[in-house]
C-alpha positions as CSV (number, residue, x, y, z in Angstrom):
1,M,0.1,0.0,0.0
2,T,1.0,3.6,-0.8
3,M,0.3,6.8,1.0
4,D,-1.5,7.7,-2.1
5,R,-3.8,4.8,-2.4
6,T,-4.4,4.3,1.4
7,T,-7.3,6.6,2.5
8,V,-8.0,8.5,5.8
9,R,-10.8,6.1,6.6
10,Q,-8.4,3.1,6.7
11,L,-6.4,4.8,9.4
12,M,-8.4,7.1,11.4
13,T,-9.8,6.5,15.0
14,T,-13.4,6.5,15.1
15,D,-13.7,5.6,19.1
16,L,-13.7,9.4,19.9
17,V,-13.6,11.1,23.0
18,T,-15.3,14.6,22.5
19,I,-16.4,17.4,24.4
20,T,-18.9,20.4,24.4
21,K,-17.6,24.1,24.4
22,E,-19.5,24.6,27.9
23,L,-17.2,21.9,29.7
24,K,-14.6,23.4,32.1
25,C,-10.8,23.1,31.1
26,D,-9.9,21.2,34.2
27,V,-12.4,18.5,33.5
28,A,-11.0,18.5,29.6
29,I,-7.5,18.1,30.8
30,E,-8.4,15.1,33.0
31,L,-10.3,13.5,30.2
32,M,-7.2,14.0,27.8
33,R,-5.1,12.4,30.5
34,S,-7.2,9.6,31.3
35,N,-7.7,8.8,27.5
36,N,-4.0,9.4,26.8
37,V,-4.9,12.0,23.9
38,R,-3.4,15.3,23.3
39,R,-6.5,16.9,21.9
40,L,-10.3,16.6,22.0
41,P,-12.6,17.7,19.2
42,V,-15.4,20.1,20.3
43,V,-18.8,19.3,19.1
44,G,-22.1,21.1,19.1
45,S,-25.7,19.6,18.2
46,G,-25.8,16.5,15.8
47,D,-21.9,15.8,16.2
48,R,-21.2,19.0,14.3
49,L,-17.3,19.9,14.6
50,I,-17.1,23.2,15.9
51,G,-13.4,23.6,17.6
52,I,-10.6,21.6,18.8
53,L,-8.9,21.8,22.2
54,T,-5.2,20.8,22.9
55,I,-3.9,19.8,26.2
56,N,-1.4,22.7,26.1
57,Q,-4.2,25.2,25.4
58,A,-6.1,23.9,28.3
59,E,-3.2,23.9,30.7
60,I,-2.2,27.2,29.8
61,A,-5.4,28.8,30.2
62,M,-5.8,27.4,33.8
63,P,-5.5,29.8,36.5
64,K,-1.9,29.9,38.1
65,G,-1.9,27.8,41.3
66,T,-5.0,26.1,40.7
67,S,-5.1,22.3,40.9
68,F,-7.0,20.3,38.6
69,W,-10.7,19.4,39.4
70,S,-11.5,22.9,40.8
71,G,-8.9,23.5,43.3
72,G,-9.4,27.0,42.8
73,E,-12.6,28.8,42.7
74,A,-15.0,27.2,39.9
75,E,-15.8,30.3,38.1
76,E,-12.1,30.9,37.8
77,I,-11.6,28.0,35.8
78,P,-12.4,28.9,31.9
79,E,-14.9,27.1,29.7
80,V,-13.5,25.2,26.7
81,R,-15.4,27.9,24.5
82,D,-12.9,30.6,25.9
83,V,-9.8,28.6,25.0
84,M,-10.6,26.2,21.9
85,T,-9.3,26.7,18.5
86,D,-12.5,27.4,16.3
87,F,-11.0,27.5,13.0
88,V,-10.1,23.8,12.4
89,Y,-8.4,22.1,9.5
90,T,-10.4,19.1,8.6
91,I,-10.3,16.2,5.9
92,E,-12.9,13.9,4.3
93,A,-12.4,10.0,4.9
94,D,-11.8,9.3,1.3
95,Q,-9.1,11.6,1.0
96,S,-5.6,9.9,0.8
97,I,-3.4,9.5,4.0
98,G,-0.7,11.7,1.8
99,R,-3.1,14.3,1.3
100,A,-3.3,14.3,5.2
101,A,0.1,14.2,5.8
102,Q,0.6,17.3,3.4
103,M,-2.0,19.2,5.2
104,M,-0.6,18.5,8.7
105,A,2.9,19.4,7.5
106,N,1.9,22.7,5.8
107,H,-0.1,23.8,8.6
108,K,2.2,22.5,11.5
109,I,-0.7,20.5,13.4
110,G,-0.6,17.1,14.7
111,A,-4.1,15.9,13.8
112,L,-7.1,16.3,11.3
113,P,-10.6,15.6,12.4
114,V,-12.2,13.7,9.8
115,V,-15.8,15.1,8.7
116,E,-18.7,14.1,6.5
117,E,-21.1,16.5,5.6
118,G,-20.0,18.5,8.5
119,R,-20.5,15.8,11.2
120,L,-17.5,14.5,13.1
121,I,-16.8,10.7,12.3
122,G,-13.2,10.4,13.3
123,I,-9.5,11.9,13.7
124,I,-6.2,11.1,12.0
125,T,-3.2,11.9,13.9
126,E,0.5,12.2,13.2
127,S,0.7,8.9,15.3
128,D,-1.7,7.2,13.0
129,L,0.7,8.1,9.9
130,F,3.9,7.1,11.9
131,R,2.4,3.7,12.6
132,F,1.5,3.3,9.0
133,L,5.1,4.0,7.6
134,A,6.6,1.8,10.2
135,R,4.5,-1.1,9.2
136,E,5.2,-0.6,5.4
137,M,9.0,-0.2,5.9
138,P,10.7,-3.4,4.3
139,P,12.3,-5.2,7.3
140,R,16.0,-4.6,7.8
141,N,18.9,-6.8,9.3
142,T,20.3,-5.0,12.1
143,V,23.7,-5.8,13.5
144,A,24.2,-4.9,17.2
145,A,27.3,-2.5,17.9
146,G,29.7,-4.0,20.0
C-alpha cells in the first residue's frame, strides 16, 4: 500500500472522546490525560465539529496555582469555548493519507478531524501516519554494535 492509495478512512480513529464548549478546562485536561490523548474535538448539536482543544491550550488557560478538579474557585476555571481553536483544518474520509500528511505538515498541526457533511466521524493523527509508515517499511537486518 502507498500513501496515495491508502485512505484516511483506513487509518482514522473512530472511537472518539469529544467535548462540548461549555465544559470546564480542568475536566477537559483530566479527560485527555485519562484517555492518553493530546487533543479533543469540540462538538455541537448533531456531532457538528465546532472546534478543537489541545492539552497545551487547556493547561496554559488554567489559573496559576489552581489544581485540577476545581482546586480554586470554579468560576476562575475557563470553559472550553474561551480557549479552543474554532478554525479547524479537517479532511474527508476518502482523501488519501498522503494528502492528510501534506496538510498536517503545511499547517504545522498534529491531527485532522475527519468530517462527513459537517459531522465528525473520526480523527487522523501524526501517530496514525507514523504507525502506517513503520508497518510499511521493509524489514532490515540490524547488526548490534559492540
